[in-house]
N, C-alpha and C positions, 0 to 999 in steps of 0.2 A: 729822797728816796720814794720810789713808786712802789706801792705794795703790790704784793703777789698773793693771790688768793686761790687756794687749792680746794676742791670739792669733789665728791663722787665715791670716796672710800667707804668700805663697809666690810661684812662678814659674809663669805659665800663658800659652798662646797667645792671641792676639786672638780674641774672641768666646767664650772660656771664662768661668768663673764661680769667684768665691771668697766665703767667708763669714767675716768678721771678727767677733771677739767681745771684749767689754770687761766685765771683772769688778771690782766695787768692795768686795771683801772684807766683804760683808754690809751696807754703809752705803747707805741710800737716798738717791740724790741727786735734786733736782727736774729739773735739766736734765743731760742727756747727750748729747754731741757727738762727731763724728769730723771731724778736720783731716787735711790732707795737704800735704806739701811735697816737690817734686822738686828734684834737684841744680840749683842755679843760679836757682832760682825762689821766689817768696814763698810763704808758708803760706796756704792758703784753707779756709774751712769747707766741708765735703762735705755733711753732714747733722746734724740734731739732733732731739731728741725731748724734749718735756715730759712726764715720767712722771706717771702719775695721769690726766692729761686727754688724753694720746696725741697732741697736735698735733705735727706734724713739719714740718721745713724741709729743703729739698734745694737745693743750688747747680744752676744751670741746666744746667751741663755734665754732670751726672749724673742729671737728672731723667728718669724713665722707665726707668732702667736699675738705679739703686741703691734698695734698701728699708732703712730703719732700723726696728728693732723691740725689743720686750722680751721676754725670755725668763723668765718668772715662776718656773719650776722651778729653772733654774740661777742665777737672779738676775744676769743679765747683760744688756747691751744689744748687739745684733747688727747688722752690716751685711752685707747680702746684695748682692753686686755681681755683675750679669749682663752680658752682651755687652761685656766688658772691651776696651778699646782701649789702643794703646801710650802714649797721652797719660795714661792713669791711672796710669802707673808712678810711684811715690812712697813715701815713709814715711808710714805713717798713724798718727795719734796719736788716742788717746781722751781726751776732755776732760769735766769735770763740775764742777756747781756746786749749792749748796744751795737756791737759789731760781730761779725762772722768769727766763731770760735773761742768767745769769751762768755763767761757768765760771772755777773757782779751781784746779782740780787737773789734772794730766797725767800720762799714761803715758809709758812709755819709747819707745813706737812699735813698729811691725811692717811689714817690708819687703814691698810688692807690686810685682812685676815682670811686665809683659805684653809679649811679643814678637810679632813680626808673622807 
């Protein structure tokens, strides 16, 4: 198993921004994605990217505010989160898979808290 390490979480006020990063220890996955889960709620897919091709997916709730991208220099997949809302508060998890459309590995998560 190749470890996935998330970073960049924190606490911000509504309207602020955060940038999350996911590192895969040098292994190149075909699919990388971000999921989130708030206390008492189910886990949902936030965004995903198919490396190489660059095709992206966004949940309707974050479309226009979040951007997923690759950082080739650092070999990470980042999630830029702008115009944050209190309802974005959740534990954010990085997930990855070796083929398009699959996720097999998960990180430990990084907490994002947005206050009014």
